[in-house]
PDB file with one MODEL, atoms N, CA, C and O in Angstrom:
MODEL        1
ATOM      1  N   MET A   1      -8.208  -0.970  -6.872  1.00  0.00           N
ATOM      2  CA  MET A   1      -7.552  -1.981  -7.673  1.00  0.00           C
ATOM      3  C   MET A   1      -6.056  -1.944  -7.401  1.00  0.00           C
ATOM      4  O   MET A   1      -5.452  -0.872  -7.392  1.00  0.00           O
ATOM      5  N   PHE A   2      -5.472  -3.077  -7.184  1.00  0.00           N
ATOM      6  CA  PHE A   2      -4.034  -3.233  -6.969  1.00  0.00           C
ATOM      7  C   PHE A   2      -3.538  -2.428  -5.764  1.00  0.00           C
ATOM      8  O   PHE A   2      -2.456  -1.843  -5.804  1.00  0.00           O
ATOM      9  N   GLU A   3      -4.336  -2.403  -4.701  1.00  0.00           N
ATOM     10  CA  GLU A   3      -3.980  -1.635  -3.513  1.00  0.00           C
ATOM     11  C   GLU A   3      -2.634  -2.062  -2.924  1.00  0.00           C
ATOM     12  O   GLU A   3      -1.889  -1.224  -2.417  1.00  0.00           O
ATOM     13  N   ASN A   4      -2.321  -3.351  -2.989  1.00  0.00           N
ATOM     14  CA  ASN A   4      -1.072  -3.849  -2.416  1.00  0.00           C
ATOM     15  C   ASN A   4       0.147  -3.517  -3.276  1.00  0.00           C
ATOM     16  O   ASN A   4       1.286  -3.661  -2.831  1.00  0.00           O
ATOM     17  N   ASP A   5      -0.095  -3.078  -4.497  1.00  0.00           N
ATOM     18  CA  ASP A   5       0.995  -2.770  -5.428  1.00  0.00           C
ATOM     19  C   ASP A   5       0.961  -1.316  -5.867  1.00  0.00           C
ATOM     20  O   ASP A   5       1.391  -0.999  -6.976  1.00  0.00           O
ATOM     21  N   LYS A   6       0.461  -0.432  -5.022  1.00  0.00           N
ATOM     22  CA  LYS A   6       0.267   0.962  -5.405  1.00  0.00           C
ATOM     23  C   LYS A   6       1.546   1.617  -5.908  1.00  0.00           C
ATOM     24  O   LYS A   6       1.510   2.323  -6.916  1.00  0.00           O
ATOM     25  N   ALA A   7       2.657   1.408  -5.246  1.00  0.00           N
ATOM     26  CA  ALA A   7       3.919   2.029  -5.669  1.00  0.00           C
ATOM     27  C   ALA A   7       4.325   1.540  -7.056  1.00  0.00           C
ATOM     28  O   ALA A   7       4.765   2.329  -7.891  1.00  0.00           O
ATOM     29  N   THR A   8       4.177   0.250  -7.297  1.00  0.00           N
ATOM     30  CA  THR A   8       4.517  -0.304  -8.604  1.00  0.00           C
ATOM     31  C   THR A   8       3.585   0.235  -9.672  1.00  0.00           C
ATOM     32  O   THR A   8       4.027   0.602 -10.760  1.00  0.00           O
ATOM     33  N   VAL A   9       2.293   0.284  -9.366  1.00  0.00           N
ATOM     34  CA  VAL A   9       1.318   0.810 -10.323  1.00  0.00           C
ATOM     35  C   VAL A   9       1.639   2.265 -10.643  1.00  0.00           C
ATOM     36  O   VAL A   9       1.637   2.653 -11.812  1.00  0.00           O
ATOM     37  N   ASP A  10       1.915   3.073  -9.625  1.00  0.00           N
ATOM     38  CA  ASP A  10       2.254   4.479  -9.849  1.00  0.00           C
ATOM     39  C   ASP A  10       3.474   4.617 -10.753  1.00  0.00           C
ATOM     40  O   ASP A  10       3.497   5.456 -11.653  1.00  0.00           O
ATOM     41  N   GLU A  11       4.484   3.790 -10.507  1.00  0.00           N
ATOM     42  CA  GLU A  11       5.693   3.829 -11.330  1.00  0.00           C
ATOM     43  C   GLU A  11       5.386   3.425 -12.771  1.00  0.00           C
ATOM     44  O   GLU A  11       5.846   4.066 -13.716  1.00  0.00           O
ATOM     45  N   LEU A  12       4.611   2.365 -12.926  1.00  0.00           N
ATOM     46  CA  LEU A  12       4.249   1.913 -14.271  1.00  0.00           C
ATOM     47  C   LEU A  12       3.416   2.954 -15.010  1.00  0.00           C
ATOM     48  O   LEU A  12       3.594   3.154 -16.212  1.00  0.00           O
ATOM     49  N   LEU A  13       2.515   3.610 -14.304  1.00  0.00           N
ATOM     50  CA  LEU A  13       1.699   4.643 -14.935  1.00  0.00           C
ATOM     51  C   LEU A  13       2.556   5.797 -15.448  1.00  0.00           C
ATOM     52  O   LEU A  13       2.223   6.420 -16.456  1.00  0.00           O
ATOM     53  N   GLN A  14       3.643   6.078 -14.766  1.00  0.00           N
ATOM     54  CA  GLN A  14       4.524   7.167 -15.170  1.00  0.00           C
ATOM     55  C   GLN A  14       5.479   6.772 -16.288  1.00  0.00           C
ATOM     56  O   GLN A  14       5.860   7.614 -17.101  1.00  0.00           O
ATOM     57  N   HIS A  15       5.873   5.494 -16.340  1.00  0.00           N
ATOM     58  CA  HIS A  15       6.974   5.122 -17.229  1.00  0.00           C
ATOM     59  C   HIS A  15       6.637   4.058 -18.271  1.00  0.00           C
ATOM     60  O   HIS A  15       7.479   3.757 -19.118  1.00  0.00           O
ATOM     61  N   ASP A  16       5.454   3.489 -18.239  1.00  0.00           N
ATOM     62  CA  ASP A  16       5.120   2.406 -19.160  1.00  0.00           C
ATOM     63  C   ASP A  16       3.823   2.753 -19.895  1.00  0.00           C
ATOM     64  O   ASP A  16       2.727   2.638 -19.347  1.00  0.00           O
ATOM     65  N   ASN A  17       3.979   3.185 -21.161  1.00  0.00           N
ATOM     66  CA  ASN A  17       2.823   3.632 -21.935  1.00  0.00           C
ATOM     67  C   ASN A  17       1.801   2.521 -22.156  1.00  0.00           C
ATOM     68  O   ASN A  17       0.599   2.783 -22.121  1.00  0.00           O
ATOM     69  N   SER A  18       2.243   1.307 -22.380  1.00  0.00           N
ATOM     70  CA  SER A  18       1.288   0.228 -22.617  1.00  0.00           C
ATOM     71  C   SER A  18       0.494  -0.074 -21.346  1.00  0.00           C
ATOM     72  O   SER A  18      -0.707  -0.334 -21.418  1.00  0.00           O
ATOM     73  N   PHE A  19       1.147  -0.042 -20.191  1.00  0.00           N
ATOM     74  CA  PHE A  19       0.434  -0.249 -18.934  1.00  0.00           C
ATOM     75  C   PHE A  19      -0.567   0.886 -18.722  1.00  0.00           C
ATOM     76  O   PHE A  19      -1.701   0.645 -18.306  1.00  0.00           O
ATOM     77  N   ARG A  20      -0.156   2.111 -19.003  1.00  0.00           N
ATOM     78  CA  ARG A  20      -1.047   3.263 -18.824  1.00  0.00           C
ATOM     79  C   ARG A  20      -2.288   3.122 -19.708  1.00  0.00           C
ATOM     80  O   ARG A  20      -3.395   3.431 -19.267  1.00  0.00           O
ATOM     81  N   ARG A  21      -2.118   2.660 -20.949  1.00  0.00           N
ATOM     82  CA  ARG A  21      -3.262   2.462 -21.845  1.00  0.00           C
ATOM     83  C   ARG A  21      -4.207   1.394 -21.280  1.00  0.00           C
ATOM     84  O   ARG A  21      -5.424   1.575 -21.288  1.00  0.00           O
ATOM     85  N   LEU A  22      -3.644   0.280 -20.790  1.00  0.00           N
ATOM     86  CA  LEU A  22      -4.469  -0.760 -20.174  1.00  0.00           C
ATOM     87  C   LEU A  22      -5.231  -0.205 -18.975  1.00  0.00           C
ATOM     88  O   LEU A  22      -6.429  -0.445 -18.820  1.00  0.00           O
ATOM     89  N   TYR A  23      -4.529   0.530 -18.142  1.00  0.00           N
ATOM     90  CA  TYR A  23      -5.116   1.097 -16.927  1.00  0.00           C
ATOM     91  C   TYR A  23      -6.252   2.065 -17.275  1.00  0.00           C
ATOM     92  O   TYR A  23      -7.326   2.016 -16.674  1.00  0.00           O
ATOM     93  N   ASP A  24      -6.002   2.943 -18.252  1.00  0.00           N
ATOM     94  CA  ASP A  24      -7.015   3.919 -18.648  1.00  0.00           C
ATOM     95  C   ASP A  24      -8.246   3.239 -19.235  1.00  0.00           C
ATOM     96  O   ASP A  24      -9.375   3.622 -18.929  1.00  0.00           O
ATOM     97  N   LYS A  25      -8.032   2.237 -20.071  1.00  0.00           N
ATOM     98  CA  LYS A  25      -9.165   1.521 -20.665  1.00  0.00           C
ATOM     99  C   LYS A  25      -9.940   0.769 -19.583  1.00  0.00           C
ATOM    100  O   LYS A  25     -11.171   0.757 -19.594  1.00  0.00           O
ATOM    101  N   HIS A  26      -9.219   0.141 -18.646  1.00  0.00           N
ATOM    102  CA  HIS A  26      -9.882  -0.555 -17.537  1.00  0.00           C
ATOM    103  C   HIS A  26     -10.718   0.428 -16.725  1.00  0.00           C
ATOM    104  O   HIS A  26     -11.846   0.110 -16.349  1.00  0.00           O
ATOM    105  N   SER A  27     -10.189   1.601 -16.454  1.00  0.00           N
ATOM    106  CA  SER A  27     -10.924   2.619 -15.690  1.00  0.00           C
ATOM    107  C   SER A  27     -12.187   3.050 -16.429  1.00  0.00           C
ATOM    108  O   SER A  27     -13.243   3.208 -15.817  1.00  0.00           O
ATOM    109  N   MET A  28     -12.080   3.240 -17.748  1.00  0.00           N
ATOM    110  CA  MET A  28     -13.225   3.635 -18.548  1.00  0.00           C
ATOM    111  C   MET A  28     -14.302   2.545 -18.511  1.00  0.00           C
ATOM    112  O   MET A  28     -15.483   2.842 -18.330  1.00  0.00           O
ATOM    113  N   LEU A  29     -13.893   1.289 -18.680  1.00  0.00           N
ATOM    114  CA  LEU A  29     -14.849   0.189 -18.637  1.00  0.00           C
ATOM    115  C   LEU A  29     -15.487   0.072 -17.261  1.00  0.00           C
ATOM    116  O   LEU A  29     -16.678  -0.220 -17.144  1.00  0.00           O
ATOM    117  N   ASN A  30     -14.696   0.300 -16.224  1.00  0.00           N
ATOM    118  CA  ASN A  30     -15.217   0.244 -14.862  1.00  0.00           C
ATOM    119  C   ASN A  30     -16.317   1.291 -14.669  1.00  0.00           C
ATOM    120  O   ASN A  30     -17.348   1.007 -14.061  1.00  0.00           O
ATOM    121  N   GLU A  31     -16.095   2.490 -15.186  1.00  0.00           N
ATOM    122  CA  GLU A  31     -17.104   3.545 -15.088  1.00  0.00           C
ATOM    123  C   GLU A  31     -18.369   3.152 -15.843  1.00  0.00           C
ATOM    124  O   GLU A  31     -19.477   3.372 -15.355  1.00  0.00           O
ATOM    125  N   GLN A  32     -18.208   2.566 -17.037  1.00  0.00           N
ATOM    126  CA  GLN A  32     -19.372   2.148 -17.819  1.00  0.00           C
ATOM    127  C   GLN A  32     -20.170   1.080 -17.081  1.00  0.00           C
ATOM    128  O   GLN A  32     -21.398   1.147 -17.027  1.00  0.00           O
ATOM    129  N   VAL A  33     -19.480   0.100 -16.515  1.00  0.00           N
ATOM    130  CA  VAL A  33     -20.155  -0.961 -15.776  1.00  0.00           C
ATOM    131  C   VAL A  33     -20.877  -0.377 -14.566  1.00  0.00           C
ATOM    132  O   VAL A  33     -22.015  -0.755 -14.285  1.00  0.00           O
ATOM    133  N   ASP A  34     -20.235   0.534 -13.852  1.00  0.00           N
ATOM    134  CA  ASP A  34     -20.875   1.159 -12.688  1.00  0.00           C
ATOM    135  C   ASP A  34     -22.133   1.928 -13.087  1.00  0.00           C
ATOM    136  O   ASP A  34     -23.146   1.864 -12.391  1.00  0.00           O
ATOM    137  N   GLU A  35     -22.071   2.663 -14.219  1.00  0.00           N
ATOM    138  CA  GLU A  35     -23.231   3.416 -14.695  1.00  0.00           C
ATOM    139  C   GLU A  35     -24.382   2.479 -15.053  1.00  0.00           C
ATOM    140  O   GLU A  35     -25.539   2.753 -14.730  1.00  0.00           O
ATOM    141  N   ILE A  36     -24.062   1.389 -15.713  1.00  0.00           N
ATOM    142  CA  ILE A  36     -25.101   0.436 -16.100  1.00  0.00           C
ATOM    143  C   ILE A  36     -25.718  -0.194 -14.862  1.00  0.00           C
ATOM    144  O   ILE A  36     -26.939  -0.317 -14.764  1.00  0.00           O
ATOM    145  N   ASN A  37     -24.867  -0.594 -13.911  1.00  0.00           N
ATOM    146  CA  ASN A  37     -25.370  -1.208 -12.678  1.00  0.00           C
ATOM    147  C   ASN A  37     -26.207  -0.243 -11.862  1.00  0.00           C
ATOM    148  O   ASN A  37     -27.124  -0.661 -11.155  1.00  0.00           O
ATOM    149  N   ALA A  38     -25.899   1.053 -11.952  1.00  0.00           N
ATOM    150  CA  ALA A  38     -26.650   2.059 -11.206  1.00  0.00           C
ATOM    151  C   ALA A  38     -27.943   2.442 -11.927  1.00  0.00           C
ATOM    152  O   ALA A  38     -28.775   3.171 -11.387  1.00  0.00           O
ATOM    153  N   GLY A  39     -28.098   1.942 -13.147  1.00  0.00           N
ATOM    154  CA  GLY A  39     -29.302   2.260 -13.903  1.00  0.00           C
ATOM    155  C   GLY A  39     -29.203   3.560 -14.666  1.00  0.00           C
ATOM    156  O   GLY A  39     -30.208   4.039 -15.192  1.00  0.00           O
ATOM    157  N   ASP A  40     -28.004   4.152 -14.742  1.00  0.00           N
ATOM    158  CA  ASP A  40     -27.829   5.413 -15.441  1.00  0.00           C
ATOM    159  C   ASP A  40     -27.721   5.236 -16.949  1.00  0.00           C
ATOM    160  O   ASP A  40     -27.864   6.207 -17.692  1.00  0.00           O
ATOM    161  N   ALA A  41     -27.477   4.039 -17.406  1.00  0.00           N
ATOM    162  CA  ALA A  41     -27.341   3.790 -18.833  1.00  0.00           C
ATOM    163  C   ALA A  41     -28.082   2.498 -19.170  1.00  0.00           C
ATOM    164  O   ALA A  41     -27.964   1.495 -18.465  1.00  0.00           O
ATOM    165  N   ALA A  42     -28.833   2.541 -20.241  1.00  0.00           N
ATOM    166  CA  ALA A  42     -29.563   1.351 -20.669  1.00  0.00           C
ATOM    167  C   ALA A  42     -28.669   0.529 -21.596  1.00  0.00           C
ATOM    168  O   ALA A  42     -28.074   1.060 -22.533  1.00  0.00           O
ATOM    169  N   MET A  43     -28.583  -0.769 -21.322  1.00  0.00           N
ATOM    170  CA  MET A  43     -27.745  -1.616 -22.156  1.00  0.00           C
ATOM    171  C   MET A  43     -28.216  -3.055 -22.008  1.00  0.00           C
ATOM    172  O   MET A  43     -28.694  -3.465 -20.951  1.00  0.00           O
ATOM    173  N   GLU A  44     -28.076  -3.787 -23.058  1.00  0.00           N
ATOM    174  CA  GLU A  44     -28.435  -5.196 -23.017  1.00  0.00           C
ATOM    175  C   GLU A  44     -27.525  -5.940 -22.044  1.00  0.00           C
ATOM    176  O   GLU A  44     -26.360  -5.583 -21.866  1.00  0.00           O
ATOM    177  N   GLN A  45     -28.064  -6.961 -21.430  1.00  0.00           N
ATOM    178  CA  GLN A  45     -27.311  -7.756 -20.466  1.00  0.00           C
ATOM    179  C   GLN A  45     -26.070  -8.373 -21.101  1.00  0.00           C
ATOM    180  O   GLN A  45     -25.022  -8.450 -20.458  1.00  0.00           O
ATOM    181  N   LEU A  46     -26.173  -8.814 -22.350  1.00  0.00           N
ATOM    182  CA  LEU A  46     -25.016  -9.409 -23.021  1.00  0.00           C
ATOM    183  C   LEU A  46     -23.887  -8.408 -23.175  1.00  0.00           C
ATOM    184  O   LEU A  46     -22.719  -8.757 -23.001  1.00  0.00           O
ATOM    185  N   ARG A  47     -24.218  -7.177 -23.498  1.00  0.00           N
ATOM    186  CA  ARG A  47     -23.193  -6.136 -23.640  1.00  0.00           C
ATOM    187  C   ARG A  47     -22.533  -5.865 -22.292  1.00  0.00           C
ATOM    188  O   ARG A  47     -21.317  -5.688 -22.219  1.00  0.00           O
ATOM    189  N   LEU A  48     -23.323  -5.833 -21.237  1.00  0.00           N
ATOM    190  CA  LEU A  48     -22.772  -5.631 -19.898  1.00  0.00           C
ATOM    191  C   LEU A  48     -21.787  -6.740 -19.559  1.00  0.00           C
ATOM    192  O   LEU A  48     -20.700  -6.472 -19.049  1.00  0.00           O
ATOM    193  N   GLU A  49     -22.160  -7.974 -19.837  1.00  0.00           N
ATOM    194  CA  GLU A  49     -21.268  -9.099 -19.559  1.00  0.00           C
ATOM    195  C   GLU A  49     -19.987  -9.006 -20.381  1.00  0.00           C
ATOM    196  O   GLU A  49     -18.909  -9.335 -19.885  1.00  0.00           O
ATOM    197  N   ALA A  50     -20.092  -8.562 -21.627  1.00  0.00           N
ATOM    198  CA  ALA A  50     -18.904  -8.398 -22.478  1.00  0.00           C
ATOM    199  C   ALA A  50     -17.977  -7.335 -21.897  1.00  0.00           C
ATOM    200  O   ALA A  50     -16.759  -7.510 -21.894  1.00  0.00           O
ATOM    201  N   LEU A  51     -18.544  -6.240 -21.407  1.00  0.00           N
ATOM    202  CA  LEU A  51     -17.728  -5.189 -20.787  1.00  0.00           C
ATOM    203  C   LEU A  51     -17.008  -5.721 -19.550  1.00  0.00           C
ATOM    204  O   LEU A  51     -15.827  -5.443 -19.342  1.00  0.00           O
ATOM    205  N   LYS A  52     -17.723  -6.481 -18.738  1.00  0.00           N
ATOM    206  CA  LYS A  52     -17.124  -7.041 -17.532  1.00  0.00           C
ATOM    207  C   LYS A  52     -15.982  -7.999 -17.874  1.00  0.00           C
ATOM    208  O   LYS A  52     -14.940  -7.988 -17.219  1.00  0.00           O
ATOM    209  N   LYS A  53     -16.182  -8.823 -18.900  1.00  0.00           N
ATOM    210  CA  LYS A  53     -15.129  -9.755 -19.308  1.00  0.00           C
ATOM    211  C   LYS A  53     -13.909  -9.007 -19.828  1.00  0.00           C
ATOM    212  O   LYS A  53     -12.775  -9.367 -19.512  1.00  0.00           O
ATOM    213  N   GLU A  54     -14.137  -7.968 -20.624  1.00  0.00           N
ATOM    214  CA  GLU A  54     -13.012  -7.184 -21.144  1.00  0.00           C
ATOM    215  C   GLU A  54     -12.259  -6.503 -20.005  1.00  0.00           C
ATOM    216  O   GLU A  54     -11.030  -6.435 -20.014  1.00  0.00           O
ATOM    217  N   LYS A  55     -13.006  -6.005 -19.031  1.00  0.00           N
ATOM    218  CA  LYS A  55     -12.403  -5.353 -17.870  1.00  0.00           C
ATOM    219  C   LYS A  55     -11.540  -6.339 -17.088  1.00  0.00           C
ATOM    220  O   LYS A  55     -10.443  -5.989 -16.650  1.00  0.00           O
ATOM    221  N   LEU A  56     -12.025  -7.565 -16.910  1.00  0.00           N
ATOM    222  CA  LEU A  56     -11.248  -8.586 -16.203  1.00  0.00           C
ATOM    223  C   LEU A  56      -9.998  -8.972 -16.977  1.00  0.00           C
ATOM    224  O   LEU A  56      -8.943  -9.189 -16.381  1.00  0.00           O
ATOM    225  N   LEU A  57     -10.102  -9.060 -18.285  1.00  0.00           N
ATOM    226  CA  LEU A  57      -8.939  -9.367 -19.114  1.00  0.00           C
ATOM    227  C   LEU A  57      -7.869  -8.287 -18.962  1.00  0.00           C
ATOM    228  O   LEU A  57      -6.684  -8.595 -18.834  1.00  0.00           O
ATOM    229  N   LEU A  58      -8.286  -7.034 -18.978  1.00  0.00           N
ATOM    230  CA  LEU A  58      -7.337  -5.940 -18.800  1.00  0.00           C
ATOM    231  C   LEU A  58      -6.694  -5.996 -17.414  1.00  0.00           C
ATOM    232  O   LEU A  58      -5.489  -5.785 -17.277  1.00  0.00           O
ATOM    233  N   ALA A  59      -7.488  -6.276 -16.402  1.00  0.00           N
ATOM    234  CA  ALA A  59      -6.948  -6.384 -15.043  1.00  0.00           C
ATOM    235  C   ALA A  59      -5.927  -7.519 -14.964  1.00  0.00           C
ATOM    236  O   ALA A  59      -4.891  -7.379 -14.314  1.00  0.00           O
ATOM    237  N   ASP A  60      -6.214  -8.633 -15.618  1.00  0.00           N
ATOM    238  CA  ASP A  60      -5.263  -9.751 -15.640  1.00  0.00           C
ATOM    239  C   ASP A  60      -3.964  -9.362 -16.331  1.00  0.00           C
ATOM    240  O   ASP A  60      -2.879  -9.718 -15.871  1.00  0.00           O
ATOM    241  N   GLN A  61      -4.074  -8.632 -17.436  1.00  0.00           N
ATOM    242  CA  GLN A  61      -2.878  -8.193 -18.153  1.00  0.00           C
ATOM    243  C   GLN A  61      -2.039  -7.248 -17.291  1.00  0.00           C
ATOM    244  O   GLN A  61      -0.814  -7.354 -17.252  1.00  0.00           O
ATOM    245  N   MET A  62      -2.712  -6.324 -16.602  1.00  0.00           N
ATOM    246  CA  MET A  62      -1.982  -5.402 -15.729  1.00  0.00           C
ATOM    247  C   MET A  62      -1.336  -6.152 -14.570  1.00  0.00           C
ATOM    248  O   MET A  62      -0.202  -5.853 -14.195  1.00  0.00           O
ATOM    249  N   GLN A  63      -2.047  -7.127 -14.000  1.00  0.00           N
ATOM    250  CA  GLN A  63      -1.492  -7.909 -12.899  1.00  0.00           C
ATOM    251  C   GLN A  63      -0.250  -8.662 -13.350  1.00  0.00           C
ATOM    252  O   GLN A  63       0.718  -8.773 -12.597  1.00  0.00           O
ATOM    253  N   HIS A  64      -0.269  -9.179 -14.569  1.00  0.00           N
ATOM    254  CA  HIS A  64       0.884  -9.869 -15.127  1.00  0.00           C
ATOM    255  C   HIS A  64       2.089  -8.918 -15.220  1.00  0.00           C
ATOM    256  O   HIS A  64       3.209  -9.300 -14.881  1.00  0.00           O
ATOM    257  N   ILE A  65       1.857  -7.704 -15.672  1.00  0.00           N
ATOM    258  CA  ILE A  65       2.936  -6.712 -15.768  1.00  0.00           C
ATOM    259  C   ILE A  65       3.472  -6.389 -14.385  1.00  0.00           C
ATOM    260  O   ILE A  65       4.686  -6.315 -14.193  1.00  0.00           O
ATOM    261  N   ILE A  66       2.582  -6.195 -13.420  1.00  0.00           N
ATOM    262  CA  ILE A  66       3.005  -5.888 -12.050  1.00  0.00           C
ATOM    263  C   ILE A  66       3.821  -7.036 -11.479  1.00  0.00           C
ATOM    264  O   ILE A  66       4.871  -6.822 -10.872  1.00  0.00           O
ATOM    265  N   HIS A  67       3.332  -8.256 -11.678  1.00  0.00           N
ATOM    266  CA  HIS A  67       4.031  -9.434 -11.169  1.00  0.00           C
ATOM    267  C   HIS A  67       5.418  -9.545 -11.802  1.00  0.00           C
ATOM    268  O   HIS A  67       6.385  -9.857 -11.109  1.00  0.00           O
ATOM    269  N   ALA A  68       5.527  -9.298 -13.085  1.00  0.00           N
ATOM    270  CA  ALA A  68       6.819  -9.364 -13.776  1.00  0.00           C
ATOM    271  C   ALA A  68       7.770  -8.300 -13.229  1.00  0.00           C
ATOM    272  O   ALA A  68       8.979  -8.524 -13.165  1.00  0.00           O
ATOM    273  N   ARG A  69       7.241  -7.161 -12.840  1.00  0.00           N
ATOM    274  CA  ARG A  69       8.075  -6.071 -12.299  1.00  0.00           C
ATOM    275  C   ARG A  69       8.664  -6.456 -10.959  1.00  0.00           C
ATOM    276  O   ARG A  69       9.779  -6.053 -10.627  1.00  0.00           O
ATOM    277  N   HIS A  70       7.914  -7.241 -10.181  1.00  0.00           N
ATOM    278  CA  HIS A  70       8.391  -7.674  -8.852  1.00  0.00           C
ATOM    279  C   HIS A  70       9.432  -8.778  -8.953  1.00  0.00           C
ATOM    280  O   HIS A  70      10.090  -9.111  -7.967  1.00  0.00           O
ATOM    281  N   GLY A  71       9.578  -9.340 -10.134  1.00  0.00           N
ATOM    282  CA  GLY A  71      10.608 -10.345 -10.339  1.00  0.00           C
ATOM    283  C   GLY A  71      10.107 -11.675 -10.037  1.00  0.00           C
ATOM    284  O   GLY A  71      10.843 -12.654 -10.156  1.00  0.00           O
TER     285      GLY A  71
ENDMDL
END
């Protein structure tokens, strides 16, 4: 995620608590989605879709912060 902005992401993770919280929550949701897709966790399809939507929303918020940092 955000491979082209790695330096900015690293800086934000070190100095921006709100970005770090978004990043951590996105990572947690990503792990949950991966587990469900791998069949390691049973979950209703609607819940899976809700997790994916929340994950995308967080990614959009982080992208907005990164974009604002670039000016």
